[in-house]
N, C-alpha and C positions, 0 to 999 in steps of 0.2 A: 110840196107840202102838206098838201091834202092827202099824196102820199101813204106821210108819216100819222096824219093823222089816225087815218082809217084804219092803218096794223100795226101803229107802235105798239096800243095793245097785246094786238098779238104776240109780236118779238119780247114783248114783258111778263108774261106767261106764260112763254117758253124760254125765257132765261130761268125764271122764279121754280120752274117745274123741274129746271134740270138744276138750278143748286139747293134741291131741296134733296138730287140725288144723289143717296151714299149707300156704293160698296164696302162690301166688309170679308178682304179676306180669306179664307179658309186657315186656321192653327193661331187666329188673333181675338181681341172683338171689342169694341170702341165703348170710348164713354163720351158720352153728350154731358155738356154742362151750357144752364143759359141764362147770362150776369153772371157767371163766376160760383156758381151754383152747381151742385151733380143733379143731374133731371135722371136720366136710364143711359142702358149700356144696350148697345149692335150690334149684333150676332152674326157669324157671319152669310153674307149675300145682298140681296139688294134689301138697301134703308131709306125711310125716308125724312126728311127733320127740317123743321121749319125753318125758313130762309132766315141770312139774317140773325133771329134768332140764336140757336140753337148751335151748339160749338162746339167738335170734337177736341175734346181735351186732353185724350191718349189711348190711343192705341191699345190695346194691353196683349201677347205675347202669350198665349195659354202650349207654346211646347214646353218638351223638355229642355234648358239650356246647360249649356258644362263651363267651367270653366277652368283653366291650371293656376297655379298656385308656388312658388318656394320659397322657402323663407328656411329663418334658422332658429332652434328651441336648447335652450342649457340644460343640463341634466345636476341632478342634487351633487352630484361629486364635479359641476362646472365641467362637464368636457358637449362642444358641441356639435351640436346636430343640424345636417341638410336636409330636410325632405322636401319632394316633390311630390305630388299632390293632382290628383282632378276631384272637383263639384259636380254632380251632378242633380240641379233643381227643378221645380218647379212650381207650377200654382197649385194651391191644391185640389180647388173646385172650377164650376164658372157659371159655380149658383153669383148673384146678382150683390150678394153682401162683399164678397169674397175680392171680386172683381174691383168693385168700386173700395175697397182698403186695399191691393193691391199701386193703385192708378194712385190715391192721398197721398197715399204713406209718407215713399219717400219725392223728393224734387226732379228724381232723373235718375232714370236706372244708371248712371253713371254713382250715384252718392249709395242703386240701390248694392253697387258690387263691389261698392269700400267696405260698407255695413259687413257685406258678408265673408268679405275677407277676414278681415280683423278677425272679427267675430271665429274666422273656421281655424286661423293663426293661434290667438284669446286660447279656444280648448284645448290646443294640445303641445301648445306654450308649459302652459298650469298642468296639464297630465302627466309629461318629460320630465319637469323639473322635480316629481314629487320622486321619479325611478332616475337607479345608474343606469350607468351607459351603457355595464355587460348585458341591462337587457332590455335592452331598445328596442333590440333586432330579435329579440323572441316574442314582443306585446304589437306586432303588426297590427293584428286583429284586435284586439281589446284600448287599440289609442282609439278606433274607429268605431266602436260601440260608446266608447266614452264621449267622445265631438257627434256623433247621429244622436245619442241623447240629451245633451248636455244643447246644441246647436236648434234642436226641432220644436221647439220651449219658442224662439225668437223666432223663426222663419213661422212656424203658426200666426207667429203676432201683425208678421207683415202681408201675409196672405199668398207664405210659399211654404214648401215641400222637400227636405231632406232627400234627395232620390238615391245615389250613392255616390259612394266614398272611397275614393283609391287612393292611395298610399303606393305611389311606383318605384321609389329607391327612397335610400335612410344611407345615410353617407356620415364618417364625421372628417374630419378634420388631419387634413395628409401625415401627422404623427398616430395620432389614434389606431390610422388603417394603420404603418407601418407597423408601429407594438402591437396591434389585438393579430399580424401573421406571426408576427413573433411569438406571439403567447401561444396559438394553433397550432406554427413548425414546431415550437420545444414540445409540446401535450402530442402532437404525434411521432415524431421526436423518442419520446417518453414510452407510449406506446407499442411502437416500434421495437426499442431497450429488451420493455416486458414479458411482448411476444419469443422473441429471441430468446432469452433466462428461460419462458417458457417452456419453448420447440427440447431446447439444452439441455432440462431437469428429463426432461419425457426420453430423452435419444442417449442418457447416459443411464438412469432408470431403469429402462425397455436392454440399454447392453447391460444391466447389471446386472438385472432378470436373468436371461442368456445366457452368459457365466455364472449363474450360481447354476440351475440345471445342467449345463454342460457336466460341473465337474461334481454334480448329484448322481447323474445319471453315468457319469464315467467310474464314481466311487462305487456307484451300484455294481457295474458290470464289470469288475477286479473283485470287489466281495462275491458275485457270483463264481469269475472264477480260480481269486484259490481255493470255493469250495467243491467246484469240479477236482480240480485238481489232489485236494484233499483226498475225496471219493475216488481218483483217481491212484491216488498214491496204495489206499486202506484195502481194496478192490488186488493191487497186484498184489502187493505183501499178504492178505488172506493167498492167492494163487498158489504164488509161494509156496507158501504155508501148508496147503493142501499138497501141491505136488508131494512137498517131499516127504512129506506125510504118504505118501500113500506107497512113494516107490522104499519109506524105510520099511514098511508094510509086506512087500510086494518082497523083498528080498525078507527082512524075517522069514516070511513065511519057507522060501527057497531058500532055506538054510544058509543063506551066501554071509560073508564077510559088509556092513555096514558099510567098510572104509575102503571097500574098492568103490563105490558107487559117489560115496561124499570129494571122495579121490580127485575123479570125475569131474563131478560137479565142478569142485575147483581147477580142475585147468581148462575144464572150459566157460569160466569165467574170468580166468587169466586172458583166452583167447579173444574171448566179445571185445574185454578192455579197446585191448590193441587192433584190433580190425573195424569197430566203432567210436572210437574215442577222437571228439573232435578239439582237443589238443589240451584239453583239460588234462591236471597233473595226478595224479591218482596212488597214493604210496601203497606198497603191497610187498608185506616184509615173506620173499619167496626162496627164504630158509630150510630146511627139512625141519630145523624148530618152531619157526612159524608156520607153517604149513597144520605141524601136530599139533600144534596152541589153538590153531583155527579148528580142527577139526572136533581138538576138545570139545572146542565149544561152542560149537552144533549140537553135537548130540547128548548134549547136557539139555542144553531147549530143547530139544525129541524128550531124555527121558523126563522135564518135568511139562510137558506138553501131557505123557502119558499117564501120570503120575496123577497131573487137572485130570483127567478124565475118567 
């Protein structure tokens, strides 16, 4: 008994000292109340409080928090859209007023989480309700920006700040997804048909151009060949006439009868027809009267040329 009386006060002091020590973990802040009223905050590290009078009301985390959301919204054309998203938020800062607001705004973290989820879902639903089903898949960024703008106001009143909102997946009902797939497939078929038609048109156009160019080249070649043939015939006739004129002139100077050379030319022509003919039929009057008539025609042509000269 004497031992207890003598050392009892030491035990009491140690107990009181032990009860007055508070360790606050890194990334958290303790909120202290006294008789149920807010008194102060304790930051990370070793802290002291008045034993039995000051109480740790709540430990507030200042670290980032995340929550996954899954919910459904309805577009203006009555299409059900399923969303999967991830929400990242945190306490705005470590100021005393901010920590105090966070600690006393909601009864528990469960109530905060429920309010936060409902606020995000409501913002997305209100935005989706003004859009058509075909527009939703292209408006992922616009949805995120709209929700951030709307929800930041409420979160700041609660002492929190929205760090990030990611919409990981946007899906529709099975029937809508099937109809969308059919639309995409039909559009692809339409595009393929248009491309095939354009390719066929280009092929036919190029073939027509090539055929036209070939016809044009062939026509030009034929025209050039005809021109050259005409020139050849003209030169041939000119050379024949010149040869006959020279022969007649020489016979005249030699006082020879032109009928001799003409008869020789006639017989030579008949010989050439027989030797070099290719099967073509040439009708010649081989009688004496026919030969005489041909000779007279040739001599008339020669006299006409002399008179013209």
